[in-house]
LOKE-87444 format. One line per 8 residues: for each residue x, y, z of N, C-alpha, C. Coordinates in steps of 0.02 Angstrom, whole numbers. Layout:
residues N
X:Y:Z:X:Y:Z:X:Y:Z ~ ... .
***
This chain:
residues 337
1572:-591:2343:1621:-596:2289:1665:-534:2290 ~ 1729:-542:2303:1776:-486:2305:1823:-490:2245 ~ 1819:-441:2201:1861:-439:2142:1824:-463:2080 ~ 1818:-419:2031:1778:-435:1971:1821:-431:1908 ~ 1885:-450:1915:1927:-456:1856:1911:-521:1819 ~ 1959:-546:1781:1947:-605:1740:1925:-665:1782 ~ 1964:-682:1834:1947:-741:1873:1885:-728:1917 ~ 1877:-666:1940:1818:-650:1980:1754:-659:1941 .
1755:-639:1877:1695:-647:1835:1681:-722:1822 ~ 1734:-762:1818:1724:-834:1809:1693:-865:1872 ~ 1715:-842:1930:1684:-865:1992:1610:-845:1995 ~ 1597:-784:1976:1528:-759:1978:1483:-803:1934 ~ 1507:-820:1874:1468:-862:1829:1457:-931:1859 ~ 1508:-958:1894:1502:-1024:1924:1450:-1025:1980 ~ 1452:-975:2024:1405:-973:2080:1334:-958:2056 ~ 1329:-922:2001:1263:-906:1974:1226:-968:1950 .
1262:-1022:1937:1230:-1084:1914:1203:-1126:1972 ~ 1221:-1108:2034:1198:-1147:2091:1129:-1125:2113 ~ 1084:-1171:2129:1016:-1151:2148:1015:-1114:2216 ~ 976:-1062:2218:965:-1026:2281:1021:-980:2303 ~ 1073:-971:2262:1130:-928:2280:1118:-858:2254 ~ 1125:-809:2300:1122:-739:2281:1189:-707:2298 ~ 1211:-662:2256:1279:-636:2261:1280:-561:2275 ~ 1327:-541:2319:1345:-471:2328:1416:-465:2303 .
1428:-418:2258:1493:-412:2226:1528:-348:2250 ~ 1594:-353:2256:1634:-294:2274:1691:-285:2223 ~ 1700:-223:2202:1757:-204:2162:1763:-128:2165 ~ 1822:-100:2173:1828:-27:2175:1816:7:2108 ~ 1817:-32:2053:1807:-3:1987:1733:4:1971 ~ 1708:64:1958:1636:74:1947:1610:38:1884 ~ 1652:32:1833:1631:-3:1773:1619:-77:1785 ~ 1663:-107:1824:1654:-178:1841:1593:-188:1886 .
1582:-142:1930:1523:-148:1973:1459:-143:1932 ~ 1458:-97:1885:1398:-90:1843:1386:-153:1802 ~ 1439:-183:1776:1432:-244:1737:1406:-301:1781 ~ 1430:-304:1843:1407:-357:1889:1334:-348:1907 ~ 1313:-288:1918:1243:-275:1937:1194:-294:1882 ~ 1218:-297:1821:1175:-317:1766:1163:-392:1765 ~ 1201:-430:1805:1194:-503:1808:1134:-520:1852 ~ 1089:-564:1829:1029:-579:1867:1041:-611:1935 .
1099:-642:1945:1113:-674:2010:1143:-626:2061 ~ 1160:-565:2040:1192:-516:2084:1140:-469:2114 ~ 1133:-470:2180:1086:-426:2213:1109:-353:2210 ~ 1173:-342:2222:1201:-275:2216:1277:-280:2215 ~ 1309:-226:2193:1382:-221:2192:1402:-161:2234 ~ 1451:-171:2278:1471:-118:2325:1542:-95:2310 ~ 1556:-33:2332:1620:-2:2318:1670:-10:2375 ~ 1649:-40:2431:1691:-47:2489:1688:-119:2514 .
1746:-149:2529:1748:-218:2552:1711:-226:2619 ~ 1714:-174:2661:1678:-178:2725:1603:-184:2715 ~ 1577:-152:2662:1506:-158:2647:1488:-230:2627 ~ 1535:-264:2593:1523:-333:2575:1516:-376:2638 ~ 1561:-367:2686:1558:-406:2748:1497:-387:2790 ~ 1478:-323:2788:1419:-301:2826:1355:-333:2800 ~ 1357:-358:2738:1298:-391:2710:1287:-460:2741 ~ 1334:-482:2783:1327:-547:2817:1328:-606:2770 .
1378:-611:2725:1378:-666:2677:1388:-733:2711 ~ 1358:-785:2682:1369:-853:2707:1439:-877:2690 ~ 1469:-848:2639:1538:-865:2619:1565:-808:2577 ~ 1631:-803:2574:1663:-749:2537:1714:-779:2488 ~ 1715:-754:2426:1766:-772:2377:1811:-712:2368 ~ 1876:-722:2378:1925:-668:2371:1965:-680:2307 ~ 1952:-638:2257:1981:-649:2191:2011:-585:2162 ~ 2031:-539:2207:2063:-478:2185:2137:-488:2173 .
2175:-434:2162:2248:-439:2152:2282:-472:2212 ~ 2340:-500:2201:2374:-538:2253:2383:-499:2318 ~ 2399:-433:2312:2416:-395:2372:2356:-382:2418 ~ 2295:-394:2394:2237:-383:2438:2214:-448:2471 ~ 2243:-504:2453:2219:-568:2480:2223:-570:2556 ~ 2281:-552:2584:2291:-559:2656:2244:-515:2697 ~ 2241:-450:2684:2195:-409:2725:2123:-430:2717 ~ 2103:-452:2657:2034:-471:2647:2017:-537:2680 .
2063:-586:2677:2048:-650:2709:2050:-643:2785 ~ 2093:-599:2811:2093:-586:2883:2026:-557:2905 ~ 2002:-508:2867:1939:-475:2885:1881:-524:2879 ~ 1880:-566:2827:1827:-615:2820:1828:-665:2877 ~ 1888:-687:2896:1894:-735:2951:1869:-704:3016 ~ 1887:-642:3028:1864:-608:3089:1788:-600:3090 ~ 1759:-594:3030:1686:-588:3026:1652:-656:3030 ~ 1691:-710:3032:1663:-777:3037:1635:-804:2973 .
1657:-777:2916:1630:-799:2852:1678:-850:2821 ~ 1655:-911:2808:1696:-959:2770:1719:-927:2705 ~ 1780:-942:2684:1807:-906:2627:1845:-951:2579 ~ 1847:-928:2517:1889:-957:2465:1934:-902:2440 ~ 2000:-910:2447:2046:-860:2423:2083:-888:2362 ~ 2088:-847:2311:2123:-868:2251:2198:-875:2266 ~ 2231:-915:2225:2303:-923:2233:2339:-866:2197 ~ 2399:-848:2221:2430:-871:2282:2396:-840:2343 .
2402:-874:2400:2371:-849:2461:2393:-778:2476 ~ 2457:-763:2465:2484:-697:2481:2540:-681:2432 ~ 2564:-619:2435:2618:-599:2391:2685:-629:2412 ~ 2692:-644:2478:2754:-674:2503:2736:-734:2547 ~ 2785:-778:2555:2775:-837:2597:2764:-818:2670 ~ 2802:-769:2694:2795:-747:2764:2724:-722:2777 ~ 2697:-682:2731:2629:-656:2739:2578:-713:2739 ~ 2590:-762:2695:2543:-818:2691:2542:-857:2756 .
2600:-870:2785:2603:-906:2848:2569:-868:2904 ~ 2581:-803:2907:2548:-762:2959:2473:-762:2950 ~ 2450:-757:2888:2378:-757:2875:2347:-824:2894 ~ 2381:-879:2879:2355:-945:2896:2349:-953:2972 ~ 2398:-927:3008:2395:-930:3081:2336:-888:3107 ~ 2325:-830:3078:2270:-786:3098:2203:-820:3086 ~ 2194:-850:3028:2132:-883:3012:2122:-944:3057 ~ 2177:-979:3072:2172:-1036:3117:2148:-1016:3186 .
2173:-960:3211:2151:-936:3277:2078:-916:3275 ~ 2056:-888:3218:1986:-867:3212:1939:-927:3206 ~ 1966:-984:3185:1925:-1044:3179:1878:-1043:3119 ~ 1896:-1003:3069:1853:-998:3009:1875:-1047:2956 ~ 1828:-1079:2923:1844:-1125:2867:1872:-1085:2809 ~ 1927:-1108:2781:1958:-1071:2726:1983:-1120:2673 ~ 1969:-1104:2610:1990:-1143:2552:2035:-1101:2508 ~ 2076:-1135:2468:2119:-1101:2419:2098:-1124:2349 .
2099:-1077:2302:2071:-1090:2235:2115:-1130:2188 ~ 2142:-1186:2211:2177:-1231:2166:2126:-1275:2131 ~ 2095:-1246:2079:2037:-1276:2047:2053:-1340:2010 ~ 2117:-1352:1994:2134:-1415:1960:2114:-1475:2002 ~ 2113:-1467:2067:2094:-1523:2111:2022:-1545:2098 ~ 1982:-1501:2068:1912:-1516:2055:1901:-1541:1983 ~ 1954:-1547:1945:1947:-1573:1877:1946:-1649:1878 ~ 1901:-1679:1840:1894:-1751:1840:1958:-1786:1819 .
1993:-1760:1770:2053:-1792:1745:2108:-1792:1798 ~ 2112:-1739:1837:2163:-1736:1891:2145:-1784:1947 ~ 2081:-1785:1965:2059:-1831:2018:2071:-1904:1997 ~ 2056:-1920:1934:2065:-1989:1911:2140:-2006:1908 ~ 2182:-1959:1890:2254:-1971:1889:2278:-1990:1958 ~ 2257:-1953:2008:2277:-1968:2077:2251:-2037:2098 ~ 2189:-2052:2080:2161:-2118:2098:2201:-2175:2068 ~ 2220:-2168:2005:2259:-2221:1972:2327:-2229:2004 .
2360:-2174:2021:2425:-2178:2053:2419:-2209:2122 ~ 2368:-2188:2160:2359:-2214:2228:2343:-2288:2227 ~ 2309:-2311:2174:2291:-2382:2168:2349:-2425:2143 ~ 2406:-2393:2129:2464:-2430:2105:2460:-2452:2033 ~ 2423:-2415:1992:2413:-2435:1922:2479:-2443:1885 ~ 2529:-2401:1901:2593:-2406:1867:2648:-2427:1916 ~ 2628:-2458:1971:2676:-2479:2021:2702:-2420:2061 ~ 2763:-2426:2085:2793:-2371:2122:2821:-2319:2074 .
2800:-2255:2079:2827:-2204:2035:2903:-2195:2045 ~ 2939:-2192:1991:3011:-2183:1994:3034:-2120:1957 ~ 2992:-2092:1915:3009:-2030:1879:2945:-1995:1859 ~ 2946:-1928:1863:2888:-1886:1845:2914:-1828:1803 ~ 2875:-1811:1751:2893:-1753:1711:2830:-1712:1696 ~ 2834:-1647:1709:2779:-1600:1700:2796:-1553:1643 ~ 2747:-1542:1598:2755:-1494:1543:2697:-1445:1545 ~ 2713:-1380:1545:2661:-1329:1542:2682:-1273:1496 .
2642:-1261:1444:2652:-1205:1399:2588:-1163:1398 ~ 2593:-1098:1412:2532:-1060:1428:2534:-988:1404 ~ 2555:-976:1342:2551:-907:1317:2479:-884:1311 ~ 2433:-930:1301:2362:-912:1296:2335:-879:1358 ~ 2365:-894:1416:2343:-861:1478:2352:-786:1473 ~ 2407:-765:1444:2420:-693:1436:2367:-662:1390 ~ 2350:-696:1337:2301:-670:1289:2231:-668:1320 ~ 2216:-714:1365:2149:-716:1396:2141:-666:1452 .
2196:-646:1483:2193:-600:1540:2239:-541:1528 ~ 2228:-509:1471:2273:-456:1448:2278:-398:1498 ~ 2223:-381:1532:2225:-325:1580:2272:-341:1637 ~ 2269:-402:1661:2312:-421:1718:2385:-416:1700 ~ 2403:-432:1639:2473:-433:1618:2496:-364:1592 ~ 2453:-315:1595:2472:-248:1572:2523:-216:1619 ~ 2523:-237:1682:2570:-211:1732:2630:-257:1737 ~ 2690:-232:1722:2749:-276:1726:2759:-302:1798 .
2775:-365:1804:2788:-395:1870:2836:-452:1860 ~ 2897:-447:1886:2945:-501:1876:2926:-564:1915 ~ 2947:-620:1890:2939:-685:1924:2867:-707:1932 ~ 2823:-682:1890:2752:-700:1895:2739:-773:1879 ~ 2779:-801:1834:2768:-870:1811:2770:-920:1868 ~ 2815:-910:1916:2822:-958:1970:2758:-965:2011 ~ 2725:-908:2024:2665:-909:2066:2603:-924:2026 ~ 2600:-900:1964:2541:-911:1923:2527:-986:1914 .
2580:-1024:1908:2571:-1096:1896:2593:-1137:1956 ~ 2579:-1109:2016:2587:-1149:2077:2535:-1204:2080 ~ 2486:-1203:2033:2441:-1261:2025:2483:-1326:2019 ~ 2538:-1322:1982:2579:-1381:1971:2607:-1407:2037 ~ 2632:-1361:2079:2660:-1382:2143:2605:-1413:2187 ~ 2544:-1386:2182:2490:-1412:2224:2470:-1482:2204 ~ 2459:-1494:2140:2436:-1562:2122:2492:-1613:2128 ~ 2555:-1591:2119:2611:-1637:2130:2615:-1657:2204 .
2606:-1609:2249:2605:-1625:2320:2547:-1672:2336 ~ 2490:-1659:2305:2430:-1700:2318:2441:-1772:2296 ~ 2476:-1781:2241:2488:-1848:2215:2548:-1884:2245 ~ 2601:-1846:2262:2664:-1879:2280:2692:-1860:2348 ~ 2657:-1816:2384:2680:-1799:2452:2721:-1735:2455 ~ 2747:-1720:2515:2783:-1656:2525:2844:-1648:2480 ~ 2855:-1586:2457:2913:-1569:2418:2967:-1544:2467 ~ 3028:-1572:2462:3081:-1554:2510:3133:-1507:2481 .
3145:-1509:2416:3194:-1461:2388:3182:-1453:2313 ~ 3211:-1399:2286:3200:-1382:2216:3264:-1354:2185 ~ 3272:-1368:2121:3325:-1338:2081:3294:-1313:2016 ~ 3316:-1256:1990:3285:-1229:1930:3333:-1183:1892 ~ 3318:-1174:1828:3353:-1126:1786:3301:-1089:1745 ~ 3308:-1024:1738:3258:-983:1704:3292:-942:1649 ~ 3252:-925:1599:3275:-879:1547:3216:-840:1520 ~ 3231:-786:1483:3180:-745:1453:3188:-746:1377 .
3136:-768:1343:3135:-771:1270:3099:-709:1244 ~ 3130:-671:1200:3102:-608:1178:3065:-609:1112 ~ 3053:-668:1083:3024:-671:1016:2948:-678:1016 ~ 2915:-657:1070:2842:-657:1073:2819:-585:1086 ~ 2757:-568:1068:2734:-499:1077:2735:-475:1150 ~ 2714:-518:1196:2715:-499:1267:2767:-541:1302 ~ 2815:-507:1333:2871:-541:1364:2867:-536:1440 ~ 2855:-593:1473:2862:-596:1546:2934:-612:1562 .
2956:-591:1622:3025:-601:1642:3028:-637:1709 ~ 3050:-701:1708:3065:-743:1651:3001:-772:1621 ~ 3008:-801:1562:2950:-834:1532:2964:-907:1514 ~ 3018:-934:1541:3036:-1004:1529:3076:-1030:1589 ~ 3050:-1081:1622:3083:-1109:1682:3085:-1185:1677 ~ 3143:-1213:1690:3151:-1286:1692:3183:-1304:1759 ~ 3164:-1362:1786:3192:-1379:1850:3178:-1449:1873 ~ 3193:-1459:1937:3189:-1525:1968:3164:-1517:2039 .
3115:-1558:2058:3089:-1559:2126:3106:-1627:2157 ~ 3118:-1626:2222:3126:-1688:2259:3074:-1692:2314 ~ 3044:-1751:2321:2992:-1762:2371:3021:-1797:2432 ~ 2983:-1795:2487:3006:-1827:2549:3020:-1901:2539 ~ 2986:-1933:2492:2995:-2004:2479:3059:-2019:2442 ~ 3093:-1967:2415:3152:-1977:2373:3137:-1973:2299 ~ 3073:-1977:2280:3052:-1970:2210:3071:-1901:2185 ~ 3089:-1897:2122:3104:-1832:2091:3060:-1820:2030 .
3046:-1756:2018:3005:-1736:1960:3040:-1680:1924 ~ 3047:-1687:1859:3071:-1632:1817:3011:-1592:1793 ~ 3021:-1528:1778:2966:-1487:1755:2990:-1434:1706 ~ 2943:-1414:1663:2952:-1358:1617:2890:-1315:1620 ~ 2899:-1249:1631:2844:-1201:1630:2862:-1145:1583 ~ 2815:-1122:1543:2830:-1063:1502:2768:-1022:1487 ~ 2780:-958:1473:2731:-913:1445:2750:-899:1373 ~ 2755:-953:1333:2778:-948:1264:2735:-989:1216 .
2721:-1052:1234:2688:-1098:1189:2615:-1079:1178 ~ 2593:-1067:1116:2528:-1037:1103:2468:-1084:1105 ~ 2478:-1148:1095:2421:-1194:1090:2392:-1210:1158 ~ 2436:-1217:1207:2415:-1235:1275:2429:-1307:1289 ~ 2479:-1320:1330:2499:-1387:1349:2502:-1393:1424 ~ 2471:-1446:1451:2476:-1459:1523:2473:-1534:1533 ~ 2532:-1565:1540:2535:-1638:1546:2579:-1657:1604 ~ 2568:-1718:1629:2613:-1749:1678:2623:-1821:1657 .
2686:-1842:1656:2703:-1910:1638:2735:-1944:1698 ~ 2714:-2005:1712:2740:-2042:1769:2764:-2110:1745 ~ 2827:-2126:1760:2854:-2192:1747:2858:-2229:1814 ~ 2836:-2292:1813:2836:-2330:1875:2864:-2400:1865 ~ 2867:-2437:1920:2894:-2505:1917:2846:-2553:1882 ~ 2784:-2531:1869:2736:-2574:1836:2709:-2547:1771 ~ 2735:-2490:1748:2710:-2462:1686:2720:-2387:1683 ~ 2679:-2354:1642:2685:-2282:1631:2617:-2251:1624 .
2612:-2187:1643:2550:-2150:1639:2565:-2082:1608 ~ 2523:-2061:1561:2527:-1994:1532:2459:-1961:1538 ~ 2455:-1909:1579:2393:-1872:1588:2397:-1805:1552 ~ 2348:-1792:1510:2343:-1728:1474:2285:-1690:1506 ~ 2302:-1644:1551:2251:-1609:1588:2211:-1560:1544 ~ 2242:-1537:1490:2207:-1493:1445:2153:-1530:1405 ~ 2169:-1587:1380:2122:-1626:1340:2076:-1671:1382 ~ 2097:-1682:1444:2056:-1725:1487:2065:-1798:1473 .
2126:-1819:1457:2138:-1890:1442:2196:-1916:1484 ~ 2193:-1982:1498:2247:-2017:1533:2260:-2081:1494 ~ 2322:-2092:1476:2342:-2154:1444:2388:-2192:1491 ~ 2371:-2255:1505:2415:-2297:1545:2440:-2356:1505 ~ 2502:-2373:1514:2532:-2433:1485:2560:-2473:1542 ~ 2533:-2533:1553:2554:-2573:1609:2577:-2642:1585 ~ 2622:-2671:1624:2650:-2736:1606:2602:-2791:1628 ~ 2596:-2841:1586:2557:-2901:1602:2602:-2961:1593 .
2584:-3015:1627:2624:-3076:1620:2579:-3132:1598 ~ 2600:-3168:1547:2562:-3225:1521:2605:-3287:1525 ~ 2574:-3345:1531:2611:-3408:1535:2651:-3419:1471 ~ 2711:-3441:1479:2754:-3456:1421:2732:-3521:1388 ~ 2739:-3525:1322:2722:-3586:1286:2784:-3632:1279 ~ 2839:-3611:1310:2899:-3653:1306:2893:-3710:1356 ~ 2942:-3754:1355:2941:-3811:1400:2943:-3790:1473 ~ 2975:-3734:1486:2980:-3710:1555:2920:-3667:1572 .
2870:-3698:1605:2809:-3662:1622:2820:-3613:1680 ~ 2877:-3617:1713:2889:-3572:1769:2907:-3502:1745 ~ 2926:-3496:1683:2943:-3430:1656:2880:-3394:1636 ~ 2885:-3330:1625:2828:-3290:1604:2845:-3247:1544 ~ 2795:-3228:1508:2805:-3185:1450:2772:-3118:1465 ~ 2812:-3064:1461:2787:-2998:1478:2751:-2966:1418 ~ 2691:-2943:1430:2654:-2907:1378:2637:-2837:1403 ~ 2600:-2801:1363:2582:-2732:1381:2507:-2721:1370 .
2476:-2690:1419:2406:-2671:1413:2402:-2595:1412 ~ 2369:-2568:1362:2361:-2496:1355:2288:-2477:1365 ~ 2276:-2429:1408:2208:-2406:1421:2204:-2330:1413 ~ 2149:-2307:1384:2137:-2235:1377:2077:-2216:1419 ~ 2087:-2168:1463:2033:-2141:1504:2016:-2071:1476 ~ 1955:-2062:1455:1934:-1998:1424:1886:-1962:1471 ~ 1908:-1903:1496:1869:-1864:1543:1867:-1790:1522 ~ 1851:-1776:1459:1851:-1706:1437:1793:-1667:1468 .
1804:-1604:1482:1752:-1560:1508:1775:-1488:1500 ~ 1729:-1442:1497:1748:-1371:1492:1779:-1348:1558 ~ 1824:-1298:1556:1855:-1273:1617:1804:-1250:1669 ~ 1747:-1225:1647:1696:-1200:1694:1668:-1255:1739 ~ 1673:-1318:1717:1646:-1373:1757:1682:-1379:1824 ~ 1748:-1373:1823:1785:-1378:1885:1771:-1319:1931 ~ 1765:-1259:1902:1747:-1201:1941:1678:-1210:1974 ~ 1632:-1241:1938:1566:-1255:1965:1570:-1302:2025 .
1612:-1355:2019:1620:-1401:2075:1652:-1366:2135 ~ 1700:-1323:2120:1733:-1286:2175:1683:-1241:2210 ~ 1640:-1207:2172:1589:-1164:2201:1541:-1204:2244 ~ 1518:-1261:2219:1473:-1303:2258:1507:-1329:2321 ~ 1572:-1342:2316:1609:-1365:2375:1612:-1311:2429 ~ 1623:-1248:2409:1624:-1194:2457:1556:-1188:2492 ~ 1502:-1194:2454:1435:-1191:2483:1426:-1247:2534 ~ 1450:-1308:2516:1444:-1365:2562:1485:-1354:2625 .
1545:-1325:2618:1586:-1310:2677:1551:-1258:2721 ~ 1522:-1206:2690:1488:-1154:2727:1428:-1181:2765 ~ 1396:-1233:2739:1338:-1264:2772:1359:-1317:2823 ~ 1424:-1329:2829:1447:-1380:2876:1440:-1450:2850 ~ 1431:-1458:2785:1421:-1524:2755:1485:-1556:2728 ~ 1540:-1518:2727:1603:-1543:2701:1661:-1506:2733 ~ 1720:-1538:2732:1781:-1506:2754:1818:-1479:2692 ~ 1857:-1425:2700:1892:-1397:2643:1937:-1448:2608 .
1930:-1454:2543:1971:-1501:2504:2041:-1475:2494 ~ 2048:-1409:2486:2113:-1377:2479:2119:-1324:2533 ~ 2159:-1338:2584:2162:-1295:2643:2212:-1238:2635 ~ 2211:-1192:2683:2261:-1139:2684:2331:-1169:2691 ~ 2337:-1223:2729:2402:-1256:2736:2427:-1280:2668 ~ 2381:-1306:2626:2400:-1326:2558:2422:-1265:2518 ~ 2387:-1210:2526:2405:-1149:2490:2473:-1123:2510 ~ 2487:-1125:2575:2553:-1103:2599:2608:-1149:2572 .
2595:-1215:2572:2645:-1262:2548:2660:-1252:2474 ~ 2608:-1239:2434:2618:-1226:2363:2658:-1163:2352 ~ 2644:-1111:2392:2681:-1049:2385:2754:-1059:2407 ~ 2765:-1102:2458:2833:-1117:2479:2872:-1150:2422 ~ 2838:-1195:2385:2871:-1227:2328:2886:-1176:2274 ~ 2840:-1130:2261:2851:-1077:2212:2912:-1036:2230 ~ 2917:-1016:2294:2973:-976:2316:3038:-1015:2313 ~ 3035:-1080:2326:3095:-1121:2322:3120:-1125:2250 .
3074:-1134:2203:3093:-1137:2132:3122:-1069:2110 ~ 3090:-1015:2130:3115:-948:2112:3185:-937:2141 ~ 3194:-953:2205:3259:-943:2237:3313:-987:2205 ~ 3294:-1049:2188:3342:-1094:2156:3364:-1068:2088 ~ 3316:-1040:2050:3334:-1012:1984:3379:-952:1991 ~ 3368:-912:2044:3408:-852:2053:3479:-868:2076 ~ 3488:-921:2115:3553:-937:2143:3589:-994:2108 ~ 3551:-1031:2065:3579:-1090:2032:3603:-1142:2083 .
3566:-1146:2138:3581:-1195:2189:3516:-1228:2212 ~ 3522:-1288:2240:3464:-1320:2270:3437:-1275:2325 ~ 3370:-1270:2329:3338:-1233:2383:3295:-1281:2422 ~ 3305:-1282:2488:3269:-1329:2531:3207:-1297:2560 ~ 3154:-1337:2567:3092:-1315:2596:3088:-1341:2668 ~ 3064:-1300:2713:3053:-1322:2782:2984:-1355:2785 ~ 2980:-1414:2813:2917:-1450:2819:2887:-1439:2888 ~ 2819:-1438:2892:2787:-1430:2957:2802:-1488:3003 .
2802:-1474:3068:2815:-1527:3118:2759:-1578:3118 .
***
């Protein structure tokens, strides 16, 4: 376990729930190391990342600050340790691509921490869309309000960093790609609202994504709304779907056809069927599934569900949205051959 900040401690708690797992923790901060060593699942905490790799771990979780991701995942890959790196893969898209190539040459299994893919409500949303529950999607809208993230990870936000919102919520770009395919271009507009205690710059972004299929998705992201909103709405040729990832619910409204009671039996009467899928669970549940998945990958029992290529693609979408907001022009993404 590398990095014992907010997300690192959440990973530690998730792995501690798995049977037979023992943890070696690394963090340069002595206070964090001492706190980790007090955990019954932690064998020891070390002050040097090289000492972590020297322990011969079956797998490595990289959850430190963004700028340490690349050197640490390179070192883990060279040591032959399957790894899970938190998002974003790297601080820049160029670094992410170089790191992915390095790991590919090393032949090491690598996962990216897009934990939403392990949430039941997200998985069920994808299943319903793939099954054609609402027909062919023709419009998508994403809403995310997340001022609570700042309040939950106050230490991380103590250091000013422009454009953090684009990368912090690259989760959205990942699950949209998972559900609808490659993103080809982006347009966005950003602003900074100063009427909250902690002001990120920017803290409000609206935009439009286009997929290789021609489908388009509008989106809104902010570090302003205090309750916490994370929804995706899909309109299709056969109905509509509204998934609330925060509450763990999916509502579908689909068209049905019933025989007409008029003289013309060849006509049909359109009705509506509404279904509610309830899949609530605590956030720790998805982290637990992600942890178990890494263990299965390390044992050779599974292939990575979220690959480094997925992580690079999500970061490419983040950079495209950021560049589009800065230039007020469409920004195109290069797709792999």
